[in-house]
C-alpha positions in Angstrom: -0.2 -0.1 0.1 2.7 2.5 1.1 4.4 1.9 -2.8 1.2 3.5 -4.0 0.9 6.4 -1.7 4.1 7.4 -3.0 3.3 7.0 -6.6 0.5 8.9 -5.7 2.4 11.7 -4.0 3.5 12.7 -7.7 2.0 16.8 -8.4 -0.3 16.1 -10.6 -1.3 12.6 -9.8 -2.3 13.9 -6.1 -4.4 16.5 -8.0 -6.0 14.3 -10.0 -7.3 12.4 -6.5 -8.0 15.4 -5.0 -10.1 16.5 -8.0 -12.0 13.0 -8.3 -13.1 13.0 -4.6 -16.1 15.0 -5.5 -17.1 13.0 -8.1 -16.4 11.7 -11.7 -15.5 14.1 -14.2 -13.4 14.8 -17.4 -9.8 15.6 -18.0 -10.3 18.9 -18.8 -12.5 20.0 -16.1 -9.4 18.9 -14.1 -7.0 20.9 -16.4 -9.1 23.7 -16.5 -9.9 24.1 -12.5 -6.0 23.2 -11.7 -4.2 25.3 -14.4 -2.6 22.0 -15.3 -1.9 21.2 -19.1 -4.3 18.5 -20.3 -1.7 16.4 -21.4 -0.3 16.5 -18.1 -3.5 15.7 -16.8 -4.3 12.6 -19.4 -1.1 11.0 -18.6 -1.6 11.2 -14.6 -5.2 9.8 -15.1 -3.9 6.9 -17.6 -0.9 6.0 -14.8 -3.6 6.1 -11.7 -6.0 3.5 -13.8 -3.1 1.3 -14.3 -2.6 1.1 -10.5 -6.2 0.7 -9.6 -6.5 4.3 -8.1 -9.0 5.7 -10.9 -11.5 4.1 -13.0 -12.4 5.3 -16.7 -16.2 4.9 -16.7 -16.4 5.8 -20.6 -13.5 3.4 -21.9 -15.3 2.8 -25.3 -15.1 6.7 -26.7 -12.3 8.4 -28.0 -12.7 12.0 -26.6 -14.6 13.2 -23.2 -13.7 10.4 -20.9 -15.2 10.3 -17.4 -13.1 9.2 -14.8 -13.9 8.3 -10.5 -11.6 7.3 -7.7 -11.8 3.8 -6.5 -12.4 2.6 -3.1 -8.7 1.6 -3.7 -7.8 5.4 -4.5 -9.8 6.9 -1.7 -7.7 5.0 0.9 -4.6 6.1 -0.7 -5.6 9.7 -0.6 -6.4 9.1 3.3 -3.5 8.1 3.9 -1.7 10.8 1.8 -3.7 13.0 3.5 -2.3 11.9 7.3 1.1 12.1 6.1 0.5 15.4 4.7 -0.8 16.8 7.6 
């Protein structure tokens, strides 16, 4: 579990997890609200999906995909919040 916490600590990955806590959203919305570049957000989301921390709710469409945090992702984010405080 701690390897995942360390992995998720990256700035853009953490930003994505924080954004998804309030509910499913699209990469473009995360990029706009955070000021982060869309390609960085998209890459971070792809990496988080590979680790099972985020899931794509619309995998069969090429654009405007919707992502959500998984229970495992919430657990990792809770641990991140504890070590950051």
